[in-house]
C-alpha positions as CSV (number, residue, x, y, z in Angstrom):
1,M,-48.8,3.1,-32.6
2,R,-52.0,0.8,-33.2
3,E,-52.3,0.4,-29.3
4,L,-52.6,4.5,-28.8
5,L,-55.9,4.9,-31.6
6,W,-57.2,1.5,-29.8
7,A,-56.8,3.7,-26.8
8,L,-58.2,6.6,-28.2
9,C,-60.8,5.4,-29.1
10,L,-61.7,3.8,-25.7
11,L,-60.9,7.0,-24.5
12,L,-63.5,8.4,-26.7
13,N,-65.9,5.9,-25.8
14,L,-65.8,6.5,-22.0
15,I,-66.5,10.8,-22.9
16,T,-69.2,10.0,-24.9
17,F,-70.5,7.3,-22.5
18,A,-70.4,10.1,-19.7
19,L,-71.5,13.1,-21.7
20,F,-75.3,11.1,-22.7
21,G,-75.2,10.1,-19.0
22,F,-74.5,14.9,-18.0
23,D,-77.1,15.2,-20.9
24,K,-79.8,12.8,-19.3
25,W,-78.8,13.6,-15.7
26,R,-79.4,17.6,-16.3
27,S,-82.5,16.5,-18.5
28,R,-84.2,15.5,-15.0
29,C,-82.9,19.1,-14.1
30,P,-86.1,21.9,-15.7
31,G,-83.9,25.3,-16.9
32,A,-81.4,22.8,-17.1
33,R,-78.7,23.7,-20.4
34,R,-78.0,20.3,-21.9
35,V,-76.0,18.8,-23.5
36,R,-76.6,20.0,-27.6
37,E,-77.4,16.6,-29.9
38,R,-75.0,17.8,-32.3
39,T,-72.4,17.5,-29.4
40,L,-73.2,14.2,-28.8
41,L,-73.5,13.2,-32.5
42,W,-70.0,14.4,-33.1
43,G,-69.0,11.9,-30.0
44,V,-70.6,8.8,-31.9
45,F,-69.0,10.0,-35.0
46,L,-65.5,10.4,-33.8
47,G,-65.4,7.0,-32.5
48,G,-67.9,6.6,-29.5
49,F,-70.7,5.4,-30.9
50,V,-70.2,1.6,-28.7
51,G,-70.6,4.0,-26.0
52,A,-73.2,6.0,-27.0
53,W,-75.3,3.0,-27.9
54,L,-74.1,1.9,-23.6
55,A,-75.5,5.2,-22.6
56,M,-78.7,4.9,-24.8
57,G,-79.3,1.6,-23.3
58,L,-78.5,2.0,-20.0
59,F,-80.4,5.5,-19.8
60,R,-82.8,4.9,-21.7
61,H,-82.1,8.3,-23.4
62,K,-82.7,9.5,-26.8
63,T,-84.1,6.5,-28.0
64,V,-87.4,7.7,-29.0
65,K,-86.3,10.9,-31.0
66,R,-86.0,9.4,-34.4
67,P,-84.1,11.9,-36.1
68,F,-81.2,11.5,-33.5
69,R,-81.7,8.0,-33.6
70,V,-81.0,7.7,-37.6
71,Y,-78.6,10.2,-37.6
72,A,-76.3,8.1,-34.5
73,M,-76.2,4.6,-37.2
74,L,-75.3,6.3,-40.1
75,W,-72.5,8.2,-37.6
76,T,-72.4,4.5,-36.5
77,L,-72.0,2.9,-40.3
78,L,-69.8,5.3,-41.5
79,N,-67.0,6.2,-38.5
80,P,-63.4,6.4,-39.3
81,V,-63.3,3.3,-36.8
82,W,-64.0,0.6,-39.2
83,L,-61.2,1.9,-41.2
84,L,-58.5,1.6,-37.8
85,A,-60.1,-2.3,-37.2
86,W,-59.7,-3.5,-40.6
87,W,-56.3,-1.8,-40.2
88,S,-55.4,-3.8,-37.4
89,W,-57.2,-7.2,-39.2
90,T,-55.2,-6.9,-41.7
91,T,-51.7,-5.9,-40.5
92,R,-50.8,-8.2,-37.7
């Protein structure tokens, strides 16, 4: 069960990373539809915060927008994955 949850967490991080990359790619196309910030933040909250922060650094995307960064930090700190990490650490 624990391995399945960690695999799901890895998948969420990959999806979030890809969403940030796709949004950065779309930002270069004038008039193109972009990924909503709400969707990106949901990716962070659902467990993709590692992928999100890696993508933000690698693509230099959403790093200047202060409100977005504040929400991303907040969702990273309040993330339910920390409960999974604690559970994995205490139940060996």
